[in-house]
C-alpha positions as CSV (number, residue, x, y, z in Angstrom):
1,M,129.3,92.5,21.4
2,D,125.8,91.8,22.5
3,T,123.8,94.0,24.9
4,T,124.4,91.7,27.9
5,D,128.2,92.0,27.4
6,I,127.8,95.8,27.1
7,S,125.9,95.9,30.3
8,R,128.6,93.9,32.1
9,E,131.3,96.0,30.6
10,L,129.7,99.2,31.9
11,H,129.2,97.5,35.3
12,L,125.5,98.1,35.2
13,T,123.5,96.7,38.1
14,V,120.2,95.0,37.9
15,A,118.7,98.2,39.2
16,N,120.4,100.2,36.4
17,E,119.0,97.9,33.8
18,D,115.5,98.2,35.4
19,Y,115.7,102.0,35.2
20,L,116.6,101.8,31.4
21,E,113.8,99.3,30.8
22,C,111.4,101.6,32.7
23,M,112.4,104.6,30.6
24,V,111.9,102.6,27.4
25,R,108.4,101.5,28.5
26,I,107.5,105.1,29.4
27,E,108.8,106.3,26.0
28,Q,106.7,103.6,24.3
29,E,103.6,104.9,26.1
30,G,103.9,108.1,24.2
31,S,106.6,110.5,25.4
32,Q,109.3,109.4,23.0
33,G,111.4,112.4,22.0
34,E,109.9,114.6,24.7
35,G,112.0,113.3,27.6
36,I,110.9,111.4,30.7
37,R,110.0,113.0,34.0
38,S,111.8,111.6,37.1
39,V,108.5,111.4,38.9
40,D,107.1,109.1,36.3
41,I,110.1,106.8,36.6
42,A,109.7,106.8,40.4
43,Q,106.0,106.1,40.2
44,Q,106.4,103.2,37.8
45,L,109.3,101.6,39.8
46,G,107.8,102.3,43.2
47,V,111.0,104.2,44.4
48,S,111.6,107.7,45.6
49,K,112.5,110.6,43.3
50,A,115.8,110.8,45.1
51,S,116.6,107.2,44.1
52,V,115.7,108.1,40.5
53,N,118.1,111.1,40.6
54,K,120.9,108.9,41.9
55,A,120.3,106.3,39.2
56,V,120.2,108.9,36.5
57,T,123.5,110.3,37.7
58,V,125.1,106.9,37.3
59,L,123.5,106.3,33.9
60,K,124.6,109.8,32.7
61,E,128.2,108.9,33.6
62,Q,127.9,105.8,31.5
63,G,126.5,107.8,28.5
64,L,123.2,106.0,28.6
65,V,121.0,109.0,29.4
66,E,121.2,112.8,29.2
67,Q,119.5,115.4,31.5
68,S,119.8,119.1,31.9
69,H,119.9,120.3,35.5
70,Y,116.7,118.8,37.0
71,G,115.1,118.5,33.5
72,K,113.6,115.6,31.8
73,V,115.6,112.5,31.2
74,M,116.5,111.5,27.6
75,L,117.8,108.1,26.6
76,T,120.8,108.1,24.4
77,D,120.9,105.6,21.5
78,P,123.0,103.1,23.5
79,G,120.7,103.6,26.6
80,R,117.6,103.0,24.5
81,E,119.2,99.9,22.9
82,L,120.0,98.4,26.3
83,G,116.6,99.3,27.7
84,R,114.8,97.7,24.8
85,A,116.9,94.6,25.1
86,V,116.0,94.2,28.8
87,W,112.3,94.9,28.1
88,Y,112.3,92.4,25.2
89,R,113.8,89.7,27.5
90,H,111.2,90.5,30.1
91,R,108.4,90.0,27.7
92,L,109.9,86.8,26.2
93,I,110.3,85.2,29.6
94,R,106.9,86.3,30.8
95,T,105.2,85.0,27.7
96,F,106.9,81.7,28.1
97,L,106.0,81.4,31.7
98,V,102.3,82.3,31.1
99,Q,101.6,80.5,27.9
100,E,103.8,77.4,28.2
101,L,103.9,76.8,32.0
102,G,100.6,78.3,33.0
103,V,102.1,80.7,35.5
104,E,99.6,83.4,36.6
105,F,100.4,86.7,34.8
106,E,101.4,88.8,37.9
107,R,103.8,86.1,39.2
108,A,105.2,85.6,35.7
109,D,105.8,89.3,35.4
110,T,107.6,89.5,38.7
111,E,109.7,86.4,38.0
112,A,110.5,87.5,34.5
113,C,111.9,90.8,36.0
114,M,114.3,88.7,38.1
115,M,115.3,86.4,35.3
116,E,115.7,88.9,32.5
117,H,119.1,90.1,33.8
118,A,120.8,86.7,33.9
119,L,120.5,85.4,30.4
120,S,122.9,86.3,27.6
121,E,121.8,87.8,24.3
122,D,122.8,84.5,22.6
123,T,120.6,82.4,24.9
124,M,117.7,84.9,24.4
125,Q,118.0,84.7,20.6
126,R,118.0,80.9,20.7
127,W,115.0,80.9,23.0
128,M,113.2,83.4,20.7
129,R,113.8,81.3,17.7
130,Y,112.5,78.2,19.6
131,L,109.4,80.0,20.7
132,E,108.7,81.3,17.1
133,R,109.1,77.7,15.8
134,E,106.5,76.7,18.4
135,G,104.1,79.5,17.3
136,I,104.5,81.6,20.4
137,R,104.5,85.4,20.0
138,I,105.7,87.9,22.5
139,G,103.1,90.0,24.2
140,E,103.5,93.8,24.3
141,K,102.0,94.5,27.7
């Protein structure tokens, strides 16, 4: 079962996936293993801390994050896997839009965020293989 199917099976919303993606990005910036502060998630997503707390509660119920009472948020292995898959899709789509279609970076980033949730893992893998054959590499930013 691919990560898109898992996301659907868990009834995750686009927002849930965005929270997981955000947490993975914060981890990659240097806090991996230390936990993630809710305020950092709120700041990166432009939402209130209360919204983050509500989302974390939902993600905890799904076994995708752990958090002690008002402590830092820790991704579980399944949560990290889903977050990484969404972040990968985001970068793949954004790179394609910028490099192949000439879309301005900020617009491509915004539109990739909308598109990343709609494609299956199979479609993403096929697209990746196509881009690799064309010599296109995924950007990390």
